[in-house]
Structure formats: structure tokens, C-alpha cells
N, C-alpha and C positions, 0 to 999 in steps of 0.2 A: 092517904092519897090528898088530903086537905094538903097538908105539908109540903108535899110536893111541888104546889102550885104556887106555894108562899116564897120559895126560894128565889126562882128566878123574876117576881115583885122585888123583893127586896134588894136582890142585885141592880134591878133596874133602877128603883130610887136610889140606890149608893152611887150608882153612877151617873144617875141623872143630878145627882146632890154636888157631888164634886166636879161636873163637868159645869155647871152652874159658878160653882165657887171659881173656878178656875177662870171662866169666863169674866167673871167679874172683875177678879183682880186684872186681868188683862187690859179690862175696859178703863179701870181706875189709874192704872197706869200710863194709857195713852193718853188720856184726856184728862190728866191731873194736873192743877193750877198751880201757875208760877206765881211767887214772891218777886218780886224784881231788888227790893229790898235787900233779901238774903242773897239772890243769886247774879246779880249784874252792877258793873263798877258805873258809878255815878261822875257826872262832870258840871263843871260851874262856868259861869261867866257873869263878870259884870258885879260892882264897890260890895265885896264881901270880904272879911277876914279868912274865910276859910278858903283855903284852895283845894283841888281834886286828893290830891293826898291826905290832905286831914279830913276830908267830909267821910272818905271811904275806910280812913283807920276805925273813925265814930262807928260809923256804918256796922264793921265787923266787929266790933269791942260791943256795943251795944243795942244794934239790932236798930237803928235811927239813923235817917237822912237829917241833918239840922244844918239850915243856914241863916245867918244874922246879916243885916246891911251895917255899914260901916255908918259912922256918923256923918250927917250930912252928904248922903249917896248922892252922887252922878250919874244916870243911865240906869237901865234897867235891869233886872238880875234873871238869870235863865240857869236851872237847875234843869239836866236832861238825862235821860236814861235809855239805853237800846234794850229791844223788846229780848232782841236774841245779842248776847255781849260779843266783842269782836275787837276788845282789844286797842279800841278806838273810841273817838265819837262819831264813826262815820259806819256805817256795815249794811248788809244786804237787809230787804226788810223780810219780815216773818208772814207766814202765810195762816193766819188762823184758821181751825176748822170751822165749817158751818152750824156746828152746835157750840163754838161762841158766841155769848150775846153780851157779854156788857166786863167793864174791868172793877174794882173796889178798891178805894183808897181810906186808907186810916191814916187821917194827919191833924197835926193844930197850925193854925195862921194865925198873925196878928192881921193882916190885910187879903183883899183879895187877889186870889192867883188865877191866873189864865191857862187854864189846862190844854195845852196842843197837842195833836196828834199826828205826827208828821208821815206821810206816806213815802212808800220807797218812788224811784226813778221807775221810767218806762223801762230801762234795761234791767230793773232787778237786781241791779249791785250798789244800790246803796240808798242812802237818802237825797228827798230833793231839798236844796237850798234856796233861801229868799222867797218871796212871794207870800202868800198867807196858807194857813191851815184849817181842817176842821177844829174847833174847840168848845172848849164848855168850862164854865166857872166854877170853881171852888171857892166859896164863900167862905169868909173871916170866921175863926173859932179861934179866939185867943184864950180862953180859959182851961178847954178841955178837948179830947183827942173827938174827933167826930169822924164817923163813918159813911161813908157814900159809896153807891152801886149804881154806875153809871151805864145806862145801855151804848153799844156803839152807836145806834142809830140818834142818840144825842150829840153828837161830835159832826158838828156840820160847818161849812165854810164859813167863815168870819164870825161864826157864834149867833150869824143869822137864821134865823125860823125857816125863810126859804131856802138857804145855803145850800151847798152840795156834799150829801152825804160821803162820811168816810168808807174807805175800801179797806177793810177789817182782813182783807185777804194781802194786802200791801203796806203792811204796817208799820214801820219802822224803830220809832223812837215816841216818847212823852217828852214835852217841855213843861216846865213849872216855871211861868213867868210872872214875875210881880216889874208892872210898867214903870209903875211910880213910886220905888221906897223912901221910905222916909229912915232917919236914924231910928234904929231900935226894933225895925220889922225883921219879925220872923218867921222862917218854915220851918217844921217839923214833921216828917213823913215816918210813920211805924211800916205803913204795907204800900205795896201797887198790885194788885193781886191779878193775874191775866187768867180770864178761864178761858183753858185752851178747846 
């Protein structure tokens, strides 16, 4: 008599365990984080010996985005990547989920880098050009790779304490900008991991 009652309980526990496992896999796939160094094409502008082709070839071979400045550079260096790869340096913004709270960056840099988060246009078709963008500072770390986890709430217009907050539901791309490069300045990025 006791054995007959155990069979339904064992079956229930087995089904419950399988269901929980499947739910976990579905949830993990749905909210999997994305490393933009692995998944997306990167673009460069400014006084660097590297061009888009060089940067992306090294990225694919070594898993690193590497940028150096020319001798006596004139002008800023801007390295950028879209959240959703589009085959060009412009594209539709990405609507991150409410569960997404931060971006994690692993980098090494000889100088301060301004990290801009560019929002999409009101039409939802591309990135906003010109103007100012919510941003944060990436401090110089020339000797070793540094890992920083940056909450979306840290990205504020012009980097000001009271600046308008980033809209993470309308996020187009990241710009890594060295506004005042000097000879030998470098930036190496191992990961830009967006929490989905």
C-alpha cells in the first residue's frame, strides 16, 4: 500500500525536476549575455594606423580589439560598436529587457577613455548623430587588464551628475573616445558584455 503512494510522488518529482531544468535552459537562452568583441563588427575613426579591416581581423584571431595612435596624432580617436550588428556603422537600436542592469568591460588603456552610449533616433531606425550622449569615464589602466561593471544608471548626459539618464530600451552603440591622444596611446578591449 505504501509503495503505491510513492510512485505518483516519484513521478511528480521527476516531472517537476525536468520542468525546472527546461525552464532554466529557456530562461538562460532568453537572457544570455552578449560579448560584443566576439559577436560584432567594430569601426574606427581618427589618427590610428589600424583601419576597420585590421581591427576586425585581429579581433577574430586573438579575441582582442586593439587601437594605437599614430605619432603626433591630430584629432580624437573614436572606436565604436553597435549592440545589434547591422553590417554598417549605423543601425536600429536595441531594446534591452528590464532585467538588464549593466555592461561589463575588460580593457587596458594608456589614457582616460570616454565611453559614450549612443541612443537610437525617435523613429527607431538608427543611431542619433551629433549632440551629446550619456557617458562614463574609463580610467587609464596601462599595466594590466581591468574589469569594470557599469550600471546603466551611471550613464548620464555629458557625464554630469545631474545629466539625463540613458534609455537602455533604446541603446544603439558604444563609442570609446580618446579626445586627446598622444603618440603611443593605446586601448585594448577583451570584452564588452551586455547583460540582456
